[in-house]
C-alpha positions in Angstrom: 0.0 -0.1 -0.1 1.1 3.5 -0.9 1.7 6.0 1.9 -0.5 9.0 0.9 2.2 11.3 3.1 5.2 10.2 1.5 3.6 10.7 -1.9 2.5 14.3 -0.6 6.0 15.1 0.6 7.6 14.0 -2.7 5.0 16.1 -4.6 5.6 19.1 -2.7 9.5 18.8 -3.0 8.9 18.2 -7.0 6.5 20.9 -7.5 7.3 23.5 -4.9 5.3 26.3 -6.3 2.1 24.0 -6.7 -0.9 25.2 -4.7 -1.6 22.7 -1.8 -4.9 21.8 -3.4 -3.3 20.7 -6.4 -0.5 18.5 -4.7 -3.2 17.1 -2.1 -5.4 16.0 -5.0 -2.4 14.6 -7.0 -1.8 12.6 -3.9 -5.1 11.4 -3.7 -5.1 10.4 -7.3 -1.9 8.4 -7.0 -2.9 6.7 -3.8 -6.4 5.8 -5.0 -5.1 4.0 -8.3 -6.8 0.7 -8.5 -5.1 -2.7 -8.8 -6.9 -3.1 -12.4 -4.1 -0.5 -13.7 -0.7 -1.7 -14.9 2.1 0.0 -16.4 2.5 -0.6 -20.1 6.0 -1.0 -21.8 5.1 -0.4 -25.6 6.4 1.5 -28.1 4.4 0.1 -31.0 1.6 2.8 -31.4 -0.3 0.4 -33.8 -0.4 -2.1 -30.9 -1.9 0.6 -28.7 -4.5 1.7 -31.1 -5.5 -1.9 -31.4 -5.9 -1.9 -27.8 -7.9 1.1 -27.7 -10.4 -0.2 -30.2 -10.6 -3.4 -28.3 -11.9 -1.4 -25.3 -8.9 -0.8 -23.2 -8.3 2.3 -21.4 -4.9 4.1 -21.4 -3.8 6.9 -19.0 -0.4 8.7 -20.6 2.5 10.1 -18.6 5.4 12.0 -20.3 8.5 12.9 -18.5 9.8 16.3 -19.4 13.3 16.5 -20.2 15.6 18.6 -18.3 
């Protein structure tokens, strides 16, 4: 189980200028992820499109280069 306070601490350090309400909402969303979600390691866009057509749902995250 993910500790919400630890997630909140990481978010506050990572996004120091973010409003408290946003970091709290983000922590709630992260901690509330259901077991039905899994990380997908796929670079084949055709495969992802096919999965979408078959009813799969995706949430995409992008890491911003620094």
